[in-house]
C-alpha positions, -999 to 999 in steps of 0.1 A, spaced: -285 -208 -139 -293 -233 -166 -329 -229 -175 -349 -261 -179 -370 -266 -211 -402 -245 -208 -435 -264 -212 -456 -233 -203 -455 -197 -211 -432 -176 -189 -462 -153 -184 -483 -180 -167 -487 -174 -130 -468 -196 -105 -492 -198 -75 -478 -203 -40 -503 -232 -36 -524 -250 -62 -552 -270 -46 -571 -271 -79 -542 -290 -94 -544 -315 -66 -581 -320 -70 -577 -327 -108 -556 -358 -100 -578 -373 -72 -612 -358 -78 -627 -392 -88 -616 -408 -56 -629 -379 -35 -663 -380 -51 -666 -418 -45 -657 -414 -8 -682 -385 -3 -710 -404 -21 -703 -434 3 -708 -411 33 -740 -397 18 -753 -432 12 -746 -442 48 -764 -412 62 -740 -413 92 -723 -380 95 -709 -377 131 -687 -402 150 -690 -429 125 -668 -455 107 -648 -430 86 -638 -409 116 -628 -440 137 -607 -454 109 -590 -421 102 -582 -417 139 -564 -451 138 -546 -443 106 -533 -409 119 -522 -424 152 -503 -451 133 -487 -425 110 -476 -405 141 -463 -435 160 -489 -428 187 -514 -452 204 -546 -431 201 -561 -405 178 -591 -383 187 -607 -364 158 -619 -329 165 -634 -300 145 -602 -279 139 -566 -276 148 -574 -248 172 -599 -270 190 -572 -297 191 -549 -273 210 -577 -262 234 -588 -297 243 -553 -310 246 -544 -282 270 -575 -289 291 -568 -327 291 -532 -319 303 -547 -300 333 -542 -264 322 -567 -241 339 -574 -204 343 -545 -186 358 -519 -211 346 -490 -202 323 -480 -220 291 -446 -216 274 -449 -211 237 -428 -195 209 -439 -161 197 -431 -170 160 -461 -191 150 -498 -187 140 -519 -169 166 -540 -200 173 -511 -215 194 -515 -186 218 -552 -180 215 -559 -216 225 -541 -209 258 -561 -177 262 -593 -196 256 -589 -215 288 -581 -183 308 -544 -192 310 -515 -170 300 -492 -175 271 -456 -169 281 -433 -165 251 -399 -182 246 -377 -169 218 -368 -191 188 -336 -204 173 -327 -182 143 -318 -212 121 -348 -235 125 -374 -209 136 -385 -232 164 -385 -228 201 -351 -223 217 -347 -248 246 -320 -227 261 -345 -198 266 -370 -219 286 -355 -216 321 -357 -178 324 -394 -179 314 -406 -203 341 -427 -190 371 -446 -209 398 -477 -208 375 -460 -226 346 -479 -258 337 -470 -268 302 -449 -262 271 -463 -261 235 -435 -270 210 -444 -259 175 -430 -278 146 -429 -250 121 -429 -252 83 -425 -290 83 -394 -292 107 -395 -307 142 -386 -286 172 -355 -298 192 -376 -321 214 -350 -339 235 -339 -309 256 -375 -296 257 -387 -330 271 -358 -332 295 -366 -297 308 -403 -305 311 -397 -338 331 -374 -320 355 -401 -294 363 -431 -318 359 -446 -298 330 -467 -313 303 -455 -310 267 -479 -305 238 -467 -307 202 -483 -282 178 -479 -305 148 -502 -286 124 -475 -281 98 -453 -311 102 -474 -343 99 -451 -372 90 -418 -354 99 -391 -372 118 -369 -362 147 -339 -384 154 -358 -415 141 -391 -407 158 -422 -392 143 -436 -359 153 -468 -365 172 -453 -393 193 -429 -372 214 -449 -352 239 -479 -359 262 -502 -350 233 -498 -337 197 -523 -315 178 -529 -315 141 -547 -292 118 -562 -305 85 -570 -269 73 -572 -271 35 -538 -256 28 -519 -282 50 -499 -311 35 -529 -332 45 -558 -309 40 -596 -314 44 -623 -296 24 -631 -275 54 -619 -273 90 -608 -305 108 -582 -315 134 -570 -343 157 -551 -349 189 -529 -380 191 -515 -393 224 -499 -424 239 -521 -421 270 -553 -441 271 -566 -420 299 -560 -388 280 -576 -402 249 -607 -411 269 -609 -376 284 -604 -360 250 -633 -381 236 -655 -368 264 -644 -332 261 -650 -331 223 -686 -343 229 -700 -319 256 -681 -336 284 -703 -366 282 -691 -397 300 -721 -416 287 -751 -406 265 -768 -375 280 -746 -377 311 -719 -350 313 -691 -352 339 -675 -318 331 -679 -288 308 -669 -298 272 -672 -286 236 -690 -295 205 -659 -304 185 -663 -336 165 -646 -345 133 -674 -351 108 -676 -381 85 -674 -362 53 -641 -346 62 -627 -379 75 -636 -396 43 -619 -369 22 -588 -371 44 -586 -409 42 -584 -406 4 -557 -379 7 -538 -399 33 -532 -426 7 -514 -401 -14 -495 -383 14 -462 -403 11 -459 -395 -26 -468 -359 -20 -442 -357 7 -415 -372 -16 -424 -346 -42 -423 -317 -17 -388 -329 -6 -376 -332 -41 -388 -297 -50 -372 -283 -19 -339 -300 -28 -341 -284 -63 -348 -250 -48 -319 -253 -24 -295 -265 -52 -304 -233 -71 -303 -209 -42 -274 -223 -20 -244 -200 -20 -264 -170 -34 -253 -140 -13 -282 -126 8 -304 -157 6 -306 -183 33 -324 -216 23 -340 -237 50 -317 -253 75 -322 -290 84 -303 -302 115 -286 -336 113 -311 -364 122 -342 -344 112 -365 -351 82 -382 -320 69 -416 -324 52 -417 -289 38 -452 -276 45 -435 -244 34 -402 -238 16 -391 -207 36 -360 -186 28 -346 -156 47 -337 -126 26 -331 -89 34 -355 -64 18 -381 -92 19 -411 -69 11 -393 -55 -20 -388 -90 -32 -424 -98 -27 -433 -69 -49 -409 -81 -76 -423 -116 -75 -459 -102 -77 -449 -83 -108 -436 -116 -124 -469 -134 -114 -451 -155 -88 -469 -162 -56 -453 -161 -22 -464 -157 14 -451 -144 47 -456 -168 77 -456 -147 99 -452 -109 96 -461 -100 132 -447 -121 161 -473 -129 188 -458 -107 215 -464 -77 193 -499 -86 183 -526 -62 194 -543 -92 211 -515 -94 236 -508 -58 242 -519 -62 278 -489 -85 284 -467 -54 281 -441 -66 256 -422 -43 234 -400 -45 203 -367 -61 212 -380 -85 238 -377 -115 215 -351 -105 189 -348 -137 170 -386 -139 164 -387 -103 154 -358 -106 130 -373 -137 114 -407 -119 109 -389 -92 89 -370 -116 66 -389 -149 61 -406 -156 27 -423 -188 17 -419 -196 -20 -443 -217 -42 -443 -253 -30 -469 -280 -37 -466 -316 -51 -477 -307 -86 -451 -279 -89 -430 -283 -121 -392 -281 -124 -394 -252 -149 -415 -233 -124 -390 -238 -96 -362 -225 -119 -383 -194 -128 -389 -187 -91 -353 -192 -82 -340 -170 -110 -363 -142 -100 -350 -144 -64 -314 -145 -76 -318 -116 -99 -333 -95 -71 -306 -101 -46 -277 -97 -71 -289 -64 -86 
C-alpha cells in the first residue's frame, strides 16, 4: 500500500465514531436552534417537530411522518397500527439489533426468524415461505448497515399472503433501492435518530413514515395516549412524542446529511479500494441498483476477534454489529432455537467487523486502518 502523507501522529487513536468532531463543525448552528426552542417555551408537539416530520417524509419519498420518542417506539407503534396483536407472528431476520424483535414481543406477538443472505446481511426472501404459519401477520425488513433489503420479492410475497410490511430503516436513512428511497416501500417505515446514527439526535428520538393517511392519523393518536381529541382516548396508547429540542437539533443536522452521506460513501470507496482482493477480507457487497449510505463499513474476516485485539493495540476503534444473533439470545431461549438453525446469521455474527467510519474521517486514517487489517490477514 502507498501511504498517504501523515498529518497526525501514527500513535493518535482512530475512533470508530467521532461525534465530538461533528459537533465542532456545527456547534454554533445547534446552539442557535436550541436557544430558539428555549425562547419559544414550546417543547412538545410544536413547530419544530411538525416541520421535521414533513422534511423526513419528503426525504423518504413518503406522504406522512409521525415523530415518536425512539426508534424502538417507532417499531412498536407501527406494528400496532398495522394491526399486529397478541398471539400474532411477525417474520424478522435474526441478524439485527434486539429492538427489532423486542418491539414484536412488547405487543405480545411472536418474532419468527428468517435467515439472511450471506452477501448483504439482510433478510433472504427465499426463506420466507417456510416460516409462515396461520398466525403470521407482518414482515419486518431490516435495512442493515446502510443497505436496503431486497424489497421487491418481499413485497410480492407479502401481497400474495395479505401481510403488512414494515421497514426497519434505523440504519439506512437516505438509501436507495432500484431508484426508490428506503422508507417509501412498505406499509410503514421506522427510523431511529439515536446519537450514533447517520442522522443522530442528542438523545433518543424516532419516526414512522407512511404513505397512508389513515395509518398516520392512528399513529398520531397512539403516540399520544390513544387520544382522538383532547382528553378523549379511543384506545390504549403510549406517551411517545418527539420533543421540540430533539427535532430542532435534527433539523440542523438534516441540512448537512447529504454532504455527510457523500463523505461516508467516499470513505467507503477508499476502504474498498485498499481492501479489495486481499485474501481473507470481504468488503461490503452492493447489489446492482442499490445505493449504500454506509451507516457502518462492515467487512467479513476470519479470526475476527483476534483482529479486534490487534486493532485495539494500535489504538484503532472497531465494533461488532452483532455478535449474538437473536435466536440465540437468552431473551428468546423459550422459542427453542439452537445453534445451526440459522447458519448464515450465525456465520456472519462470527466474522463481521465494522471499521471506523464517520464524515470527518481523514484519508491517512483510512490508510492506517486498512494497513493494519491487511497486515493481520497476511501474516
